[in-house]
Backbone as a ProteinNet text record, in pm:
[ID]
protein_1_A
[PRIMARY]
MSPSRVMNSALAKKIAAIVGFLGVAFGAMGSHILVFRFHALGTASFWQTGVLYHLVHAVALLGLCGWKAIPRWAVWFFLAGILLFSGSLYVLALTNIRWLGAITPLGGLSFLAGWIALGLPFVRGSAEQDSRGS
[TERTIARY]
3214.1	3208	3065	3020.4	2908.7	2980.5	2846	2902.9	2922.1	2884.8	2855.1	2993.5	3035.5	3167	3304.4	3293.9	3428.1	3368.8	3490.8	3519.5	3517.9	3486.5	3496.1	3630.4	3701.5	3802.6	3833	3854.7	3891.2	3902.6	3812.6	3830.8	3954.3	3972.2	4080.2	4197.1	4173.1	4335.9	4413.5	4293.1	4320.7	4412.3	4317.4	4399	4569.5	4566.2	4678.6	4771.9	4773.8	4848.9	4895.6	4760.9	4772.2	4906.3	4876.6	4921	5100.7	5113.7	5237.6	5304.6	5198.2	5297.8	5356.6	5244	5335.9	5416.8	5441.4	5507.5	5654.8	5700.3	5793.2	5845.9	5732	5763.6	5880.4	5730.8	5781.4	5928.1	5933.5	6070.5	6175.5	6204.3	6304.8	6302.1	6188	6175.9	6281.3	6259.9	6338.7	6490.6	6522.8	6670.2	6777.7	6592.6	6729.2	6724.8	6597.1	6584.8	6534.1	6511.8	6446.7	6583.3	6699.3	6755.3	6855.6	6899.1	6910.2	6928.9	6713.4	6636.9	6588.7	6602.8	6584.3	6730.6	6817.1	6971.7	6953.5	6928.5	6938.9	6848.6	6792.4	6627	6676.4	6775.7	6836.6	6634.1	6573.4	6476.3	6410.3	6524.9	6540.9	6525.6	6522.1	6428.1	6346.7	6246.9	6049.1	6022.4	6097.9	6082.5	6101.6	6192.7	6261.5	6108.1	6095.6	5941.8	5920	5890.5	5722.1	5671.2	5781.7	5812.5	5783.3	5839.1	5878.8	5696.8	5689.2	5525.4	5366.5	5461.8	5388.1	5426.8	5505.1	5540.8	5487.1	5494	5430.6	5336	5263.1	5097.9	5052.9	5081.2	5112.3	5083.4	5234.9	5246.3	5143.7	5083	4975.4	4814.9	4788.9	4679.7	4679.9	4812.2	4809.7	4784.7	4857.2	4808.8	4661.3	4584.6	4457	4387.8	4456.7	4350	4333.9	4411.2	4435.5	4318.7	4266.4	4121	3993.3	3923.2	3821.5	3772.1	3727	3638.3	3763.6	3756.9	3889.1	3790.7	3812.7	3799.3	3768.6	3694.4	3659.5	3762.2	3654.3	3728	3914.5	3960.7	4111.1	4178.6	4120.6	4173.4	4153.8	4044.1	3959.8	4087.8	4106.9	4227.8	4346.8	4398.8	4528.8	4558	4409.1	4438.2	4498.8	4379.6	4368.8	4471.1	4594.7	4687.2	4772.9	4836.1	4919.8	4850.7	4776.3	4749.9	4823.7	4747.2	4786.4	4936.7	4979.6	5128.3	5179.4	5170	5321.6	5296.2	5179.2	5096.6	5154.2	5139.7	5231.2	5339.5	5443.3	5582.1	5709.9	5509.8	5628	5625	5514.3	5521.8	5632.1	5587.9	5711.7	5848.8	5886	5997.2	6044.2	6000.9	5946.1	5925	5891.4	5861.3	5948.5	5973.9	5990	5928.2	5787.8	5708.1	5673	5723.9	5727.2	5603.8	5507.8	5377	5267.7	5337.1	5248.3	5262.9	5417.3	5459.6	5302.5	5246.5	5076.1	4989.3	4990.4	4899.7	4984	5133.1	5132.5	5119.1	5073	4990.1	4873.9	4772	4678.4	4621.2	4775.5	4821.3	4874.2	4927	4936.4	4879.1	4779.8	4608.1	4538.8	4519.2	4458.6	4509	4655	4740.7	4689.9	4695.7	4676.1	4556.1	4391.1	4287	4276.3	4352.8	4347.6	4380.9	4431.2	4519.6	4461.9	4437.2	4293	4105.3	4056.1	3960.2	4023.5	4120.7	4155.9	4164.4	4226	4210.3	4122.7	4027.2	3860.3	3839.3	3809.9	3660.6	3737.5	3862	3958.2	3912.5	3940.9	3886.2	3792	3686.9	3546.6	3540.9	3600.5	3577	3421.8	3428.9	3336.3	3399.6	3509.3	3570.9	3539.9	3597.8	3610.7	3749	3692.6	3781.4	3988.5	3901.8	4026.6	4032.6	4021.5	4010.5	4163.9	4223.6	4286	4282.2	4176.9	4163.2	4236.2	4236.7	4359	4309.8
2480.3	2366.1	2283	2287.4	2231.7	2010.3	1969.3	1812.9	1765.2	1838.9	1781.7	1825.2	1879.7	1925.2	1871.4	1785.8	1773.9	1602	1530.3	1392.2	1332.5	1236.5	1130.4	1074.3	1147	1099.8	984.8	889.8	725.4	673.3	722.5	763.9	844.2	932	1088.3	939.4	939.5	824.5	713.7	657.9	520.4	521.9	675.4	736	797.8	850.7	949.4	797.9	694.7	565.1	507.6	457	441.4	532.6	634	714.6	767	784.3	759.7	665.1	500	407.1	346.5	406.1	405.8	549.1	636.1	731.4	659.2	604	612.5	422	297.5	278.7	254.5	343.1	376.8	454.8	524.8	650.5	497.5	386.3	272.7	200.9	171.9	158	158.6	321.7	366	402.4	414.8	394.2	271.2	203.8	51.7	-46.2	-74.8	-170.6	-117.2	48.8	62.1	170	192.3	253.2	267.6	153.1	133.9	133.9	112.3	146.4	287.9	379.5	500.2	545.2	541.7	565.3	559.5	392.2	385.3	480.2	507.3	561.3	738.6	745.9	920	1017.2	950	962.5	932.4	885.8	954.7	1023.8	1163.1	1357.4	1299.2	1222.7	1172.6	1158.1	998.9	983.6	1073.7	1050.8	1193.6	1305.6	1328.6	1431.2	1370.3	1323.7	1248.1	1109.7	1159.2	1115.7	1201.2	1301.9	1461.7	1509.4	1491.8	1550	1444.1	1344.3	1198.9	1211.7	1275.8	1204.8	1359.3	1455.1	1586.3	1589.3	1551.4	1553.9	1426.5	1358.1	1221.6	1328.2	1362.9	1490.5	1582.8	1567.2	1744.3	1618.3	1590.8	1445.5	1386.7	1355.7	1305.7	1454.6	1567.6	1677.2	1696.3	1715.8	1708.4	1619.1	1518.9	1425.3	1472.3	1577	1597.5	1798.8	1778.1	1910	1844.8	1890.9	1889.5	1875	1906.4	1950.1	1883.3	1801.6	1760.7	1831.6	1926.3	1985.8	1859	1808.9	1709.4	1673.8	1809.4	1863.2	1877.9	1907.3	1904.8	1782.6	1687.5	1547.6	1454.8	1468	1396.2	1439.6	1613.8	1700.5	1660.3	1615	1579.4	1459.3	1357.6	1211.8	1255.2	1312.2	1300.9	1376.4	1463.5	1541.8	1398.4	1372.1	1248.2	1087.6	1087.2	1022	1071.8	1199.6	1228	1282.4	1337.7	1399.3	1306.6	1251.9	1168.3	1034.4	1017.3	864.4	880.9	962.8	1021.9	990.6	1095.7	1121.7	897.5	875	724	679.4	670.3	605	662.8	795.1	824.8	775.9	744.5	737.6	627.7	526	335.3	325.1	401.3	370.5	486.2	602	759.6	760.9	703.8	772.1	883.6	1041.4	1181.5	1210.5	1132	1217.2	1239.8	1183.8	1143.1	1263.3	1324.2	1369.5	1501.6	1549.5	1609.6	1585.1	1470	1462.4	1544.3	1537.1	1567.4	1709.7	1849.6	1961.6	1960.4	1817.4	1761.5	1755	1720.2	1666.8	1786.1	1845.8	2008	2073.5	2084.5	2121.8	2104.2	2000.7	1929.3	1948.9	1906.9	1979.6	2126	2234.5	2327.9	2382.3	2280.9	2311.4	2234.9	2153.2	2110.7	2203.6	2319.8	2366.5	2496.2	2582.8	2648.9	2591.1	2428.1	2415.2	2398.3	2394	2456.1	2566.2	2611	2716.4	2852.4	2844.6	2880.2	2915.4	2807.4	2893.8	2987.1	3006.9	3119.9	3203	3190.5	3363.8	3425.5	3325.5	3371.1	3358.4	3345.2	3365.6	3206	3148	3056.2	2940.2	2975.1	2804.7	2789	2709.7	2764.3	2731.6	2854.2	2964.7	2871.5	2766	2658.3	2504.3	2476.8	2401.6	2246.5	2349.2	2189.6	2089.5	2186.8	2126.7	2139.8	2248.3	2264.5	2380.2
-20.2	-85.1	-77.4	-208.9	-214.3	-198	-177.8	-202.1	-311.9	-452.6	-607.4	-594.9	-548.9	-543.2	-545.8	-428.1	-289.9	-354.9	-300.7	-364.1	-208.5	-256.8	-114.2	-11.8	96.4	97	48.9	110.1	79.9	-165.5	-179.6	-321.5	-324.1	-308.1	-318.8	-246.1	-157.3	-32.3	-129.8	-214.8	-299.3	-462.4	-496.6	-590.3	-567.9	-516.4	-396.1	-430.4	-354	-312.4	-440.7	-570.5	-668.7	-779.1	-804.7	-852.5	-823.4	-681.9	-613.1	-602.3	-617	-650.7	-797	-919.4	-991.7	-1094.8	-1010.5	-1088.3	-963.6	-910.8	-804.2	-872.1	-917	-1051.5	-1143.2	-1233.6	-1381.1	-1384.2	-1257.1	-1225.3	-1209.2	-1070.1	-1118.2	-1230.5	-1328.6	-1436.3	-1552.9	-1504.5	-1629.1	-1607.3	-1471.2	-1408.2	-1430.8	-1437.9	-1428	-1523.8	-1525.2	-1673.2	-1790.4	-1863.1	-1919.2	-2020.2	-1913.9	-1909.3	-2111.1	-2119.8	-2259.6	-2373.4	-2347.8	-2437.9	-2513.5	-2372.5	-2331.8	-2462.5	-2430.3	-2485.8	-2613.2	-2654.7	-2741.5	-2841.6	-2802.5	-2845.6	-2887	-2780.3	-2722.2	-2704.7	-2580	-2531.2	-2414.6	-2293.7	-2207.9	-2101.2	-2172	-2088.9	-2115.2	-2203.4	-2265.8	-2094.6	-2064.7	-1958.2	-1871.3	-1803.8	-1663	-1696.9	-1753	-1712.4	-1762.3	-1820.6	-1725.7	-1586	-1556.1	-1433.8	-1327.2	-1335.7	-1329.2	-1238.2	-1354.5	-1335	-1346.2	-1314.4	-1253.2	-1108.1	-1052.4	-868.7	-798.1	-859.2	-836.1	-788.2	-896.6	-859.6	-840.3	-760.6	-708.2	-607	-562.4	-393.5	-432.4	-499.5	-488	-462.3	-510.3	-478.8	-339.3	-288	-170.9	-121.6	-84.5	-25.1	5.9	-116.7	-152.9	-47.6	-5.7	97.3	235.9	276.6	411.6	405.6	313	311.1	334.4	414.3	474.3	318.3	217.8	132.9	9.8	-55.8	-174.6	-279.5	-325.7	-474.7	-610.3	-651.6	-681	-852.6	-964.7	-1071.4	-1045.5	-927.6	-983.6	-924.4	-869.2	-854.1	-1016.6	-1024.6	-1239.6	-1272.3	-1306.3	-1367.3	-1384.5	-1281.9	-1202.9	-1265.2	-1286.5	-1278.9	-1447.8	-1528.4	-1667.8	-1723.5	-1621.6	-1652.2	-1617.5	-1520.6	-1568.9	-1709	-1668.8	-1806.1	-1885.7	-2003.3	-2055.4	-2150.8	-1979.9	-2024.1	-1991.5	-1856.6	-1866.9	-1952.1	-1936.6	-2068	-2195.9	-2264.2	-2393.3	-2397.2	-2280.9	-2250	-2251.8	-2192.2	-2164.1	-2264.8	-2324.9	-2472.5	-2576.3	-2575.4	-2660.7	-2594.1	-2560.7	-2474	-2454.4	-2461.7	-2551.3	-2699.1	-2764	-2883.1	-3004.1	-2929.4	-3055.6	-3161.2	-3156.7	-3250.5	-3181.8	-3301.4	-3247.2	-3240.4	-3290.6	-3285	-3218	-3114.5	-2991.3	-2859.6	-2907	-2863.6	-2900	-2975.8	-3000.9	-2930.9	-2815.7	-2692.2	-2583.6	-2517.3	-2472.5	-2360.2	-2475.3	-2412.1	-2365.4	-2423.9	-2345.6	-2243.5	-2249.4	-2042.7	-1936.3	-1988.6	-1945.5	-1974.6	-1998.6	-2058.1	-1884.6	-1873.1	-1732	-1704.6	-1644.2	-1499.4	-1526	-1558.8	-1610.4	-1499	-1557	-1595.4	-1348	-1399.8	-1198.1	-1112.5	-1147.8	-1016.3	-1055.4	-1198.3	-1149.2	-1138.6	-1131	-1043.5	-913.4	-852.2	-664.4	-683.3	-743.6	-671	-731.7	-781.6	-794.9	-704.8	-646	-516.5	-395.3	-408.3	-280.5	-411.8	-512.4	-559.1	-590.9	-625.4	-585.9	-466.5	-343.5	-187.3	-189	-243.9	-185.3	-145.7	-122.2	-91.3	89.1	120	348.8	391.3	523.9	578.2	560.7	648.5	563.2	518	442	352.7	408.8	406.5	501.6	601.5	640.6	847.9	904.2	935.5	1054.5	1092.5
[MASK]
++++++++++++++++++++++++++++++++++++++++++++++++++++++++++++++++++++++++++++++++++++++++++++++++++++++++++++++++++++++++++++++++++++++

């Protein structure tokens, strides 16, 4: 993988740590602090879905930190997906402003683009044989 397509390992680890921390914090806030608000608005499932996708992609980011060549675009697309998908669901759950749901698919597309960016070099055959460093 060319250097322009690779992310600095230290930066990737910082991003993964921050994203993971925030995912756990938002999950805890939703379960303990905000639960009554969500039940009053009927929006608990939005928050839960946002946290699920947030944490799944935090783990994916952490996994990428073990690669020899961390695909930069995959990291940025996953981060954009967390912000747009999970972020819009968090705000929707807190406010019950339904038009925010129109933003959520943009985050889903960002997640999909991240997975494509992650796999495309392997499909093209241009990725290193063992990008996980083992």
